[in-house]
VEXGUVO-257272 format. One record per residue (C-alpha): residue number from 1; z, x, y; residue in one letter. Coordinates in nm, 3 decimals. Last residue first. Layout:
# residues N
@num = NUM&Z = Z&X = X&Y = Y&residu = A
...
# end
This chain:
# residues 376
@num = 376&Z = 1.568&X = 0.670&Y = -2.427&residu = A
@num = 375&Z = 1.472&X = 0.558&Y = -2.096&residu = H
@num = 374&Z = 1.315&X = 0.240&Y = -2.215&residu = K
@num = 373&Z = 1.622&X = 0.118&Y = -2.393&residu = E
@num = 372&Z = 1.867&X = 0.247&Y = -2.134&residu = Q
@num = 371&Z = 1.657&X = 0.058&Y = -1.883&residu = L
@num = 370&Z = 1.677&X = -0.270&Y = -2.071&residu = F
@num = 369&Z = 2.055&X = -0.258&Y = -2.114&residu = S
@num = 368&Z = 2.083&X = -0.171&Y = -1.741&residu = I
@num = 367&Z = 1.855&X = -0.466&Y = -1.659&residu = V
@num = 366&Z = 2.033&X = -0.716&Y = -1.883&residu = E
@num = 365&Z = 2.384&X = -0.605&Y = -1.749&residu = S
@num = 364&Z = 2.250&X = -0.647&Y = -1.384&residu = A
@num = 363&Z = 2.192&X = -1.018&Y = -1.458&residu = P
@num = 362&Z = 1.878&X = -1.130&Y = -1.252&residu = V
@num = 361&Z = 2.019&X = -1.330&Y = -0.949&residu = D
@num = 360&Z = 1.685&X = -1.432&Y = -0.815&residu = D
@num = 359&Z = 1.356&X = -1.422&Y = -0.994&residu = A
@num = 358&Z = 1.040&X = -1.438&Y = -0.783&residu = V
@num = 357&Z = 0.729&X = -1.548&Y = -0.970&residu = F
@num = 356&Z = 0.433&X = -1.397&Y = -1.148&residu = S
@num = 355&Z = 0.177&X = -1.608&Y = -1.343&residu = Q
@num = 354&Z = -0.135&X = -1.407&Y = -1.328&residu = G
@num = 353&Z = -0.108&X = -1.278&Y = -1.687&residu = I
@num = 352&Z = 0.201&X = -1.437&Y = -1.824&residu = G
@num = 351&Z = 0.542&X = -1.605&Y = -1.739&residu = R
@num = 350&Z = 0.616&X = -1.307&Y = -1.503&residu = T
@num = 349&Z = 0.893&X = -1.130&Y = -1.316&residu = L
@num = 348&Z = 0.933&X = -1.029&Y = -0.953&residu = I
@num = 347&Z = 1.286&X = -0.909&Y = -0.939&residu = F
@num = 346&Z = 1.584&X = -0.992&Y = -0.725&residu = T
@num = 345&Z = 1.922&X = -0.845&Y = -0.794&residu = L
@num = 344&Z = 2.206&X = -1.021&Y = -0.607&residu = K
@num = 343&Z = 2.394&X = -0.825&Y = -0.330&residu = G
@num = 342&Z = 2.325&X = -1.115&Y = -0.083&residu = G
@num = 341&Z = 1.951&X = -1.033&Y = -0.122&residu = K
@num = 340&Z = 1.808&X = -0.729&Y = -0.288&residu = V
@num = 339&Z = 1.440&X = -0.689&Y = -0.241&residu = K
@num = 338&Z = 1.505&X = -0.414&Y = 0.009&residu = K
@num = 337&Z = 1.612&X = -0.196&Y = -0.293&residu = D
@num = 336&Z = 1.958&X = -0.040&Y = -0.256&residu = Q
@num = 335&Z = 2.079&X = -0.197&Y = -0.599&residu = A
@num = 334&Z = 1.744&X = -0.075&Y = -0.750&residu = I
@num = 333&Z = 1.835&X = 0.277&Y = -0.654&residu = A
@num = 332&Z = 2.168&X = 0.262&Y = -0.805&residu = D
@num = 331&Z = 2.038&X = 0.105&Y = -1.115&residu = M
@num = 330&Z = 1.815&X = 0.410&Y = -1.163&residu = L
@num = 329&Z = 2.137&X = 0.616&Y = -1.149&residu = K
@num = 328&Z = 2.285&X = 0.392&Y = -1.431&residu = E
@num = 327&Z = 1.972&X = 0.448&Y = -1.640&residu = A
@num = 326&Z = 2.027&X = 0.823&Y = -1.654&residu = P
@num = 325&Z = 1.861&X = 1.081&Y = -1.421&residu = P
@num = 324&Z = 1.523&X = 1.187&Y = -1.492&residu = L
@num = 323&Z = 1.414&X = 1.526&Y = -1.656&residu = D
@num = 322&Z = 1.057&X = 1.647&Y = -1.602&residu = G
@num = 321&Z = 0.714&X = 1.498&Y = -1.629&residu = P
@num = 320&Z = 0.678&X = 1.104&Y = -1.601&residu = I
@num = 319&Z = 0.523&X = 0.967&Y = -1.896&residu = D
@num = 318&Z = 0.869&X = 0.907&Y = -2.073&residu = S
@num = 317&Z = 0.907&X = 0.613&Y = -1.808&residu = I
@num = 316&Z = 0.609&X = 0.456&Y = -1.973&residu = R
@num = 315&Z = 0.290&X = 0.329&Y = -1.832&residu = T
@num = 314&Z = 0.115&X = 0.631&Y = -1.678&residu = P
@num = 313&Z = -0.236&X = 0.554&Y = -1.549&residu = L
@num = 312&Z = -0.563&X = 0.680&Y = -1.710&residu = G
@num = 311&Z = -0.790&X = 0.379&Y = -1.688&residu = V
@num = 310&Z = -0.711&X = 0.279&Y = -2.053&residu = E
@num = 309&Z = -0.346&X = 0.319&Y = -1.997&residu = K
@num = 308&Z = -0.361&X = 0.059&Y = -1.730&residu = L
@num = 307&Z = -0.557&X = -0.183&Y = -1.957&residu = H
@num = 306&Z = -0.347&X = -0.121&Y = -2.261&residu = R
@num = 305&Z = -0.016&X = -0.169&Y = -2.061&residu = E
@num = 304&Z = -0.129&X = -0.500&Y = -1.920&residu = V
@num = 303&Z = -0.248&X = -0.629&Y = -2.274&residu = R
@num = 302&Z = 0.089&X = -0.509&Y = -2.432&residu = R
@num = 301&Z = 0.289&X = -0.681&Y = -2.162&residu = A
@num = 300&Z = 0.090&X = -1.006&Y = -2.219&residu = D
@num = 299&Z = 0.139&X = -0.996&Y = -2.603&residu = D
@num = 298&Z = 0.507&X = -0.974&Y = -2.564&residu = P
@num = 297&Z = 0.475&X = -1.335&Y = -2.457&residu = S
@num = 296&Z = 0.656&X = -1.443&Y = -2.128&residu = A
@num = 295&Z = 0.981&X = -1.583&Y = -2.018&residu = L
@num = 294&Z = 1.183&X = -1.489&Y = -2.316&residu = N
@num = 293&Z = 1.405&X = -1.253&Y = -2.122&residu = M
@num = 292&Z = 1.282&X = -0.947&Y = -2.317&residu = R
@num = 291&Z = 0.929&X = -1.085&Y = -2.248&residu = A
@num = 290&Z = 0.997&X = -1.072&Y = -1.874&residu = S
@num = 289&Z = 1.143&X = -0.729&Y = -1.919&residu = F
@num = 288&Z = 0.825&X = -0.612&Y = -2.087&residu = E
@num = 287&Z = 0.615&X = -0.765&Y = -1.810&residu = H
@num = 286&Z = 0.824&X = -0.594&Y = -1.529&residu = A
@num = 285&Z = 0.833&X = -0.278&Y = -1.737&residu = L
@num = 284&Z = 0.464&X = -0.268&Y = -1.748&residu = V
@num = 283&Z = 0.438&X = -0.350&Y = -1.366&residu = M
@num = 282&Z = 0.669&X = -0.076&Y = -1.293&residu = G
@num = 281&Z = 0.493&X = 0.187&Y = -1.491&residu = I
@num = 280&Z = 0.189&X = 0.103&Y = -1.280&residu = S
@num = 279&Z = 0.383&X = 0.082&Y = -0.961&residu = V
@num = 278&Z = 0.536&X = 0.436&Y = -1.020&residu = G
@num = 277&Z = 0.184&X = 0.560&Y = -1.077&residu = E
@num = 276&Z = 0.051&X = 0.392&Y = -0.748&residu = G
@num = 275&Z = 0.349&X = 0.562&Y = -0.560&residu = H
@num = 274&Z = 0.297&X = 0.915&Y = -0.675&residu = V
@num = 273&Z = 0.504&X = 1.081&Y = -0.963&residu = L
@num = 272&Z = 0.565&X = 1.439&Y = -1.081&residu = R
@num = 271&Z = 0.359&X = 1.652&Y = -0.850&residu = S
@num = 270&Z = 0.424&X = 1.391&Y = -0.573&residu = S
@num = 269&Z = 0.791&X = 1.465&Y = -0.562&residu = D
@num = 268&Z = 0.947&X = 1.148&Y = -0.417&residu = Y
@num = 267&Z = 1.306&X = 1.277&Y = -0.516&residu = A
@num = 266&Z = 1.193&X = 1.211&Y = -0.878&residu = T
@num = 265&Z = 1.458&X = 0.942&Y = -0.927&residu = A
@num = 264&Z = 1.350&X = 0.785&Y = -0.584&residu = A
@num = 263&Z = 1.001&X = 0.738&Y = -0.716&residu = E
@num = 262&Z = 1.140&X = 0.585&Y = -1.035&residu = L
@num = 261&Z = 1.338&X = 0.341&Y = -0.841&residu = A
@num = 260&Z = 1.055&X = 0.253&Y = -0.618&residu = H
@num = 259&Z = 0.852&X = 0.179&Y = -0.944&residu = G
@num = 258&Z = 1.126&X = -0.040&Y = -1.094&residu = F
@num = 257&Z = 1.148&X = -0.264&Y = -0.778&residu = T
@num = 256&Z = 0.774&X = -0.214&Y = -0.718&residu = H
@num = 255&Z = 0.629&X = -0.370&Y = -1.032&residu = G
@num = 254&Z = 0.541&X = -0.688&Y = -0.860&residu = L
@num = 253&Z = 0.625&X = -0.627&Y = -0.490&residu = N
@num = 252&Z = 0.329&X = -0.854&Y = -0.366&residu = L
@num = 251&Z = 0.522&X = -1.141&Y = -0.517&residu = L
@num = 250&Z = 0.773&X = -1.096&Y = -0.219&residu = A
@num = 249&Z = 0.511&X = -1.260&Y = 0.005&residu = R
@num = 248&Z = 0.590&X = -1.585&Y = -0.178&residu = P
@num = 247&Z = 0.918&X = -1.636&Y = 0.018&residu = G
@num = 246&Z = 1.089&X = -1.482&Y = 0.327&residu = N
@num = 245&Z = 0.855&X = -1.188&Y = 0.321&residu = E
@num = 244&Z = 0.785&X = -1.167&Y = 0.700&residu = R
@num = 243&Z = 0.416&X = -1.294&Y = 0.707&residu = E
@num = 242&Z = 0.460&X = -1.571&Y = 0.453&residu = D
@num = 241&Z = 0.137&X = -1.785&Y = 0.411&residu = A
@num = 240&Z = -0.070&X = -1.561&Y = 0.622&residu = V
@num = 239&Z = 0.053&X = -1.251&Y = 0.439&residu = V
@num = 238&Z = -0.016&X = -1.398&Y = 0.095&residu = V
@num = 237&Z = -0.384&X = -1.510&Y = 0.187&residu = D
@num = 236&Z = -0.436&X = -1.171&Y = 0.346&residu = A
@num = 235&Z = -0.306&X = -0.981&Y = 0.032&residu = K
@num = 234&Z = -0.563&X = -1.176&Y = -0.187&residu = A
@num = 233&Z = -0.844&X = -1.118&Y = 0.057&residu = Q
@num = 232&Z = -0.759&X = -0.749&Y = 0.070&residu = C
@num = 231&Z = -0.778&X = -0.736&Y = -0.313&residu = S
@num = 230&Z = -1.095&X = -0.926&Y = -0.331&residu = A
@num = 229&Z = -1.243&X = -0.720&Y = -0.063&residu = A
@num = 228&Z = -1.146&X = -0.384&Y = -0.248&residu = I
@num = 227&Z = -1.270&X = -0.515&Y = -0.586&residu = A
@num = 226&Z = -1.592&X = -0.621&Y = -0.432&residu = E
@num = 225&Z = -1.664&X = -0.290&Y = -0.247&residu = I
@num = 224&Z = -1.595&X = -0.113&Y = -0.576&residu = R
@num = 223&Z = -1.829&X = -0.315&Y = -0.773&residu = A
@num = 222&Z = -2.096&X = -0.281&Y = -0.515&residu = S
@num = 221&Z = -2.110&X = 0.094&Y = -0.522&residu = G
@num = 220&Z = -1.851&X = 0.317&Y = -0.674&residu = G
@num = 219&Z = -1.818&X = 0.468&Y = -1.020&residu = A
@num = 218&Z = -1.440&X = 0.374&Y = -1.034&residu = F
@num = 217&Z = -1.524&X = 0.008&Y = -0.978&residu = V
@num = 216&Z = -1.822&X = 0.029&Y = -1.236&residu = A
@num = 215&Z = -1.565&X = 0.162&Y = -1.492&residu = K
@num = 214&Z = -1.322&X = -0.108&Y = -1.415&residu = W
@num = 213&Z = -1.575&X = -0.398&Y = -1.482&residu = N
@num = 212&Z = -1.446&X = -0.574&Y = -1.802&residu = A
@num = 211&Z = -1.086&X = -0.526&Y = -1.756&residu = E
@num = 210&Z = -1.118&X = -0.576&Y = -1.369&residu = L
@num = 209&Z = -1.292&X = -0.900&Y = -1.435&residu = W
@num = 208&Z = -1.015&X = -1.015&Y = -1.661&residu = A
@num = 207&Z = -0.766&X = -0.912&Y = -1.392&residu = F
@num = 206&Z = -0.968&X = -1.110&Y = -1.146&residu = F
@num = 205&Z = -0.966&X = -1.418&Y = -1.376&residu = D
@num = 204&Z = -0.593&X = -1.394&Y = -1.401&residu = P
@num = 203&Z = -0.537&X = -1.421&Y = -1.022&residu = K
@num = 202&Z = -0.172&X = -1.504&Y = -0.951&residu = D
@num = 201&Z = 0.032&X = -1.178&Y = -0.953&residu = I
@num = 200&Z = -0.126&X = -0.980&Y = -1.241&residu = L
@num = 199&Z = -0.487&X = -1.000&Y = -1.072&residu = G
@num = 198&Z = -0.325&X = -0.869&Y = -0.736&residu = Y
@num = 197&Z = -0.157&X = -0.583&Y = -0.932&residu = K
@num = 196&Z = -0.470&X = -0.452&Y = -1.073&residu = A
@num = 195&Z = -0.594&X = -0.345&Y = -0.727&residu = V
@num = 194&Z = -0.245&X = -0.199&Y = -0.667&residu = E
@num = 193&Z = -0.281&X = 0.018&Y = -0.981&residu = A
@num = 192&Z = -0.628&X = 0.113&Y = -0.876&residu = Y
@num = 191&Z = -0.476&X = 0.319&Y = -0.599&residu = G
@num = 190&Z = -0.297&X = 0.545&Y = -0.833&residu = A
@num = 189&Z = -0.635&X = 0.572&Y = -1.033&residu = R
@num = 188&Z = -0.806&X = 0.684&Y = -0.715&residu = F
@num = 187&Z = -0.534&X = 0.953&Y = -0.651&residu = E
@num = 186&Z = -0.551&X = 1.086&Y = -1.002&residu = R
@num = 185&Z = -0.926&X = 1.121&Y = -1.003&residu = A
@num = 184&Z = -0.907&X = 1.314&Y = -0.676&residu = S
@num = 183&Z = -1.025&X = 1.140&Y = -0.375&residu = L
@num = 182&Z = -1.335&X = 1.271&Y = -0.174&residu = S
@num = 181&Z = -1.559&X = 0.984&Y = -0.294&residu = N
@num = 180&Z = -1.303&X = 0.742&Y = -0.140&residu = L
@num = 179&Z = -1.417&X = 0.849&Y = 0.201&residu = V
@num = 178&Z = -1.737&X = 0.655&Y = 0.157&residu = D
@num = 177&Z = -1.543&X = 0.318&Y = 0.111&residu = T
@num = 176&Z = -1.472&X = 0.322&Y = 0.497&residu = D
@num = 175&Z = -1.190&X = 0.084&Y = 0.511&residu = A
@num = 174&Z = -1.156&X = -0.001&Y = 0.904&residu = L
@num = 173&Z = -0.855&X = -0.217&Y = 0.970&residu = V
@num = 172&Z = -0.819&X = -0.380&Y = 1.320&residu = L
@num = 171&Z = -0.535&X = -0.492&Y = 1.533&residu = D
@num = 170&Z = -0.266&X = -0.385&Y = 1.303&residu = P
@num = 169&Z = 0.027&X = -0.598&Y = 1.243&residu = Q
@num = 168&Z = 0.381&X = -0.450&Y = 1.324&residu = H
@num = 167&Z = 0.672&X = -0.555&Y = 1.094&residu = F
@num = 166&Z = 0.948&X = -0.300&Y = 1.154&residu = V
@num = 165&Z = 1.082&X = -0.006&Y = 0.954&residu = G
@num = 164&Z = 1.383&X = 0.154&Y = 0.780&residu = I
@num = 163&Z = 1.415&X = 0.090&Y = 0.405&residu = L
@num = 162&Z = 1.087&X = 0.197&Y = 0.305&residu = N
@num = 161&Z = 1.206&X = 0.396&Y = -0.007&residu = K
@num = 160&Z = 1.565&X = 0.446&Y = -0.087&residu = G
@num = 159&Z = 1.923&X = 0.551&Y = 0.019&residu = H
@num = 158&Z = 1.798&X = 0.903&Y = 0.141&residu = R
@num = 157&Z = 1.583&X = 0.697&Y = 0.379&residu = S
@num = 156&Z = 1.226&X = 0.647&Y = 0.375&residu = N
@num = 155&Z = 0.986&X = 0.539&Y = 0.671&residu = I
@num = 154&Z = 0.838&X = 0.210&Y = 0.793&residu = G
@num = 153&Z = 0.561&X = -0.036&Y = 0.842&residu = T
@num = 152&Z = 0.479&X = -0.369&Y = 0.703&residu = K
@num = 151&Z = 0.185&X = -0.527&Y = 0.900&residu = G
@num = 150&Z = 0.007&X = -0.702&Y = 0.629&residu = G
@num = 149&Z = -0.286&X = -0.473&Y = 0.549&residu = V
@num = 148&Z = -0.301&X = -0.099&Y = 0.575&residu = S
@num = 147&Z = -0.049&X = -0.068&Y = 0.275&residu = S
@num = 146&Z = -0.245&X = -0.261&Y = 0.016&residu = D
@num = 145&Z = -0.619&X = -0.248&Y = -0.057&residu = V
@num = 144&Z = -0.731&X = 0.021&Y = 0.161&residu = Q
@num = 143&Z = -0.397&X = 0.216&Y = 0.143&residu = S
@num = 142&Z = -0.408&X = 0.243&Y = -0.231&residu = L
@num = 141&Z = -0.781&X = 0.339&Y = -0.242&residu = L
@num = 140&Z = -0.710&X = 0.618&Y = 0.005&residu = S
@num = 139&Z = -0.853&X = 0.694&Y = 0.345&residu = T
@num = 138&Z = -0.714&X = 0.408&Y = 0.550&residu = P
@num = 137&Z = -0.833&X = 0.385&Y = 0.917&residu = V
@num = 136&Z = -0.565&X = 0.142&Y = 1.058&residu = Q
@num = 135&Z = -0.555&X = 0.050&Y = 1.430&residu = V
@num = 134&Z = -0.246&X = -0.015&Y = 1.607&residu = F
@num = 133&Z = -0.170&X = -0.161&Y = 1.953&residu = H
@num = 132&Z = 0.132&X = -0.064&Y = 2.142&residu = V
@num = 131&Z = 0.485&X = -0.189&Y = 2.090&residu = G
@num = 130&Z = 0.830&X = -0.169&Y = 2.251&residu = R
@num = 129&Z = 0.692&X = 0.126&Y = 2.465&residu = R
@num = 128&Z = 0.689&X = 0.315&Y = 2.132&residu = V
@num = 127&Z = 0.843&X = 0.091&Y = 1.880&residu = I
@num = 126&Z = 0.577&X = -0.071&Y = 1.679&residu = G
@num = 125&Z = 0.310&X = 0.190&Y = 1.724&residu = A
@num = 124&Z = 0.572&X = 0.432&Y = 1.573&residu = A
@num = 123&Z = 0.633&X = 0.215&Y = 1.275&residu = F
@num = 122&Z = 0.255&X = 0.172&Y = 1.239&residu = G
@num = 121&Z = 0.209&X = 0.559&Y = 1.228&residu = S
@num = 120&Z = 0.468&X = 0.616&Y = 0.973&residu = L
@num = 119&Z = 0.343&X = 0.333&Y = 0.734&residu = D
@num = 118&Z = -0.020&X = 0.421&Y = 0.794&residu = G
@num = 117&Z = 0.039&X = 0.798&Y = 0.755&residu = I
@num = 116&Z = 0.226&X = 0.745&Y = 0.429&residu = V
@num = 115&Z = -0.017&X = 0.487&Y = 0.296&residu = G
@num = 114&Z = -0.320&X = 0.703&Y = 0.333&residu = G
@num = 113&Z = -0.504&X = 0.866&Y = 0.630&residu = G
@num = 112&Z = -0.634&X = 0.807&Y = 0.978&residu = L
@num = 111&Z = -0.366&X = 0.589&Y = 1.155&residu = A
@num = 110&Z = -0.492&X = 0.504&Y = 1.520&residu = I
@num = 109&Z = -0.214&X = 0.446&Y = 1.777&residu = V
@num = 108&Z = -0.345&X = 0.217&Y = 2.059&residu = Y
@num = 107&Z = -0.374&X = 0.147&Y = 2.431&residu = D
@num = 106&Z = -0.288&X = -0.172&Y = 2.605&residu = N
@num = 105&Z = 0.072&X = -0.076&Y = 2.591&residu = R
@num = 104&Z = 0.015&X = 0.262&Y = 2.726&residu = E
@num = 103&Z = -0.063&X = 0.590&Y = 2.561&residu = V
@num = 102&Z = 0.042&X = 0.867&Y = 2.800&residu = R
@num = 101&Z = -0.074&X = 1.129&Y = 2.536&residu = A
@num = 100&Z = 0.276&X = 1.281&Y = 2.586&residu = E
@num = 99&Z = 0.413&X = 0.940&Y = 2.478&residu = L
@num = 98&Z = 0.212&X = 0.913&Y = 2.162&residu = V
@num = 97&Z = 0.311&X = 1.284&Y = 2.096&residu = K
@num = 96&Z = 0.677&X = 1.207&Y = 2.136&residu = D
@num = 95&Z = 0.655&X = 0.895&Y = 1.918&residu = C
@num = 94&Z = 0.481&X = 1.089&Y = 1.632&residu = V
@num = 93&Z = 0.738&X = 1.383&Y = 1.645&residu = T
@num = 92&Z = 1.032&X = 1.133&Y = 1.636&residu = I
@num = 91&Z = 0.867&X = 0.967&Y = 1.330&residu = L
@num = 90&Z = 0.820&X = 1.302&Y = 1.169&residu = H
@num = 89&Z = 1.192&X = 1.393&Y = 1.179&residu = E
@num = 88&Z = 1.298&X = 1.025&Y = 1.099&residu = F
@num = 87&Z = 1.115&X = 1.060&Y = 0.768&residu = S
@num = 86&Z = 0.789&X = 0.932&Y = 0.595&residu = K
@num = 85&Z = 0.654&X = 1.297&Y = 0.582&residu = T
@num = 84&Z = 0.840&X = 1.330&Y = 0.244&residu = K
@num = 83&Z = 0.579&X = 1.121&Y = 0.092&residu = E
@num = 82&Z = 0.303&X = 1.397&Y = 0.140&residu = G
@num = 81&Z = 0.093&X = 1.573&Y = 0.374&residu = A
@num = 80&Z = 0.221&X = 1.766&Y = 0.672&residu = P
@num = 79&Z = 0.142&X = 1.610&Y = 1.015&residu = L
@num = 78&Z = -0.155&X = 1.636&Y = 1.241&residu = V
@num = 77&Z = -0.125&X = 1.447&Y = 1.570&residu = V
@num = 76&Z = -0.454&X = 1.425&Y = 1.777&residu = E
@num = 75&Z = -0.499&X = 1.290&Y = 2.123&residu = A
@num = 74&Z = -0.784&X = 1.069&Y = 2.216&residu = S
@num = 73&Z = -0.989&X = 0.942&Y = 2.501&residu = A
@num = 72&Z = -1.208&X = 0.632&Y = 2.416&residu = I
@num = 71&Z = -1.542&X = 0.624&Y = 2.593&residu = G
@num = 70&Z = -1.727&X = 0.484&Y = 2.283&residu = A
@num = 69&Z = -1.895&X = 0.828&Y = 2.207&residu = E
@num = 68&Z = -1.558&X = 1.003&Y = 2.246&residu = D
@num = 67&Z = -1.413&X = 0.757&Y = 1.978&residu = L
@num = 66&Z = -1.691&X = 0.825&Y = 1.734&residu = S
@num = 65&Z = -1.651&X = 1.219&Y = 1.794&residu = A
@num = 64&Z = -1.277&X = 1.174&Y = 1.738&residu = V
@num = 63&Z = -1.350&X = 1.000&Y = 1.396&residu = L
@num = 62&Z = -1.603&X = 1.256&Y = 1.287&residu = A
@num = 61&Z = -1.361&X = 1.546&Y = 1.373&residu = K
@num = 60&Z = -1.081&X = 1.384&Y = 1.209&residu = L
@num = 59&Z = -1.264&X = 1.310&Y = 0.864&residu = Y
@num = 58&Z = -1.236&X = 1.600&Y = 0.621&residu = L
@num = 57&Z = -1.024&X = 1.873&Y = 0.783&residu = P
@num = 56&Z = -0.777&X = 1.624&Y = 0.912&residu = A
@num = 55&Z = -0.731&X = 1.434&Y = 0.570&residu = V
@num = 54&Z = -0.518&X = 1.702&Y = 0.396&residu = N
@num = 53&Z = -0.320&X = 1.821&Y = 0.697&residu = E
@num = 52&Z = -0.225&X = 1.463&Y = 0.790&residu = D
@num = 51&Z = -0.335&X = 1.203&Y = 1.036&residu = T
@num = 50&Z = -0.228&X = 1.057&Y = 1.356&residu = V
@num = 49&Z = -0.486&X = 0.965&Y = 1.635&residu = V
@num = 48&Z = -0.335&X = 0.888&Y = 1.955&residu = A
@num = 47&Z = -0.558&X = 0.663&Y = 2.162&residu = A
@num = 46&Z = -0.674&X = 0.583&Y = 2.505&residu = K
@num = 45&Z = -0.935&X = 0.320&Y = 2.632&residu = R
@num = 44&Z = -0.747&X = 0.002&Y = 2.595&residu = G
@num = 43&Z = -0.927&X = -0.329&Y = 2.598&residu = K
@num = 42&Z = -0.955&X = -0.378&Y = 2.219&residu = L
@num = 41&Z = -1.221&X = -0.568&Y = 2.018&residu = R
@num = 40&Z = -1.572&X = -0.409&Y = 2.103&residu = S
@num = 39&Z = -1.410&X = -0.065&Y = 2.176&residu = A
@num = 38&Z = -1.255&X = -0.051&Y = 1.832&residu = I
@num = 37&Z = -1.587&X = -0.137&Y = 1.645&residu = E
@num = 36&Z = -1.779&X = 0.106&Y = 1.870&residu = A
@num = 35&Z = -1.528&X = 0.384&Y = 1.809&residu = G
@num = 34&Z = -1.497&X = 0.326&Y = 1.452&residu = A
@num = 33&Z = -1.860&X = 0.336&Y = 1.369&residu = R
@num = 32&Z = -1.877&X = 0.680&Y = 1.230&residu = A
@num = 31&Z = -1.549&X = 0.612&Y = 1.049&residu = I
@num = 30&Z = -1.726&X = 0.281&Y = 0.919&residu = L
@num = 29&Z = -2.007&X = 0.462&Y = 0.733&residu = G
@num = 28&Z = -1.975&X = 0.268&Y = 0.404&residu = P
@num = 27&Z = -1.802&X = -0.063&Y = 0.339&residu = G
@num = 26&Z = -1.491&X = -0.270&Y = 0.422&residu = I
@num = 25&Z = -1.394&X = -0.422&Y = 0.756&residu = L
@num = 24&Z = -1.045&X = -0.584&Y = 0.778&residu = I
@num = 23&Z = -1.047&X = -0.821&Y = 1.080&residu = D
@num = 22&Z = -0.745&X = -0.933&Y = 1.298&residu = Y
@num = 21&Z = -0.534&X = -1.220&Y = 1.401&residu = A
@num = 20&Z = -0.226&X = -1.162&Y = 1.606&residu = R
@num = 19&Z = -0.285&X = -1.424&Y = 1.851&residu = E
@num = 18&Z = -0.292&X = -1.659&Y = 1.569&residu = G
@num = 17&Z = -0.241&X = -1.493&Y = 1.244&residu = L
@num = 16&Z = -0.574&X = -1.543&Y = 1.082&residu = P
@num = 15&Z = -0.651&X = -1.234&Y = 0.867&residu = V
@num = 14&Z = -1.020&X = -1.211&Y = 0.843&residu = H
@num = 13&Z = -1.186&X = -1.023&Y = 0.549&residu = V
@num = 12&Z = -1.526&X = -0.856&Y = 0.634&residu = T
@num = 11&Z = -1.766&X = -0.690&Y = 0.412&residu = R
@num = 10&Z = -2.009&X = -0.434&Y = 0.533&residu = I
@num = 9&Z = -2.322&X = -0.340&Y = 0.363&residu = A
@num = 8&Z = -2.530&X = -0.563&Y = 0.590&residu = S
@num = 7&Z = -2.306&X = -0.829&Y = 0.720&residu = A
@num = 6&Z = -2.123&X = -1.027&Y = 0.442&residu = S
@num = 5&Z = -1.834&X = -1.262&Y = 0.505&residu = T
@num = 4&Z = -1.495&X = -1.288&Y = 0.342&residu = I
@num = 3&Z = -1.265&X = -1.526&Y = 0.514&residu = A
@num = 2&Z = -1.357&X = -1.870&Y = 0.391&residu = N
@num = 1&Z = -0.991&X = -1.996&Y = 0.376&residu = M
# end
């Protein structure tokens, strides 16, 4: 699939899903061009822009000005920042505001923010009027390389993360790389965990490139754009092959079953653990558990941990500040995870760097024993 093309400083990744095909634009200055890009692709001329209290002061004015210039009327919905915003309460708020703005089925919801805003806004776009158009303007590295692509939307439940939602593909993704300069070092590192994930799934050469070039990716410029484009292309390929996660798309959850359980164990307290950090620890645990099951060499697990630790990410359960519930409680969260099928535990395990696979019916006794050992 020859989907990555270059036009000036902008890279384009095309996601060919038939009538629901869309482009991911990656590069600087895209928020200022958002109105023109949207107007050239979509017929509607009305939008509800959903963002949060952290992002709004930085980019909302510029985005609305761009929409105005393109003749697109917009209403603004500003929500609290943080993982706890992915709730029924805030979903209802967004749906009400979208309807108040008289957004019709040919119009759109625009998500301006990170993964939380994208997931929540996409869910609202998927259910209001039985589905309106949806545009992602991701403002974190994590959302640019992962959550903004692929159409998985949703909110959290007291039973676990992302358990309530719909598949609703965006019509356009505008990944403005300039906005990444405003991220804290912690936020950028958390997003980088998802970049590394693509190499660990099935692209060992990309993981090796990241080991050699991660400092340039962190510094910005062409290496950063290249890493984001490669990540989006990797996800686009998987989404096209398995849009609704009936098979190989599950590989994108490498590290997530452990990571989501750890997030639930901290009650989604971002001061203790954010999603990308949970994924980082989860990917190390997945490689270590694979080695424990004699599927992969312990050297691979050590290599993964070494790289993630080098960039400043947590790699151990003990790296999470504060007390955590016992291993048995972590197992409760794993048992509620949406990767469970027919009550059987499903994990993404590995036979080596870039050799991940879906493991069905993983023995719960082995997982509990492993967690007890790592939680000690």
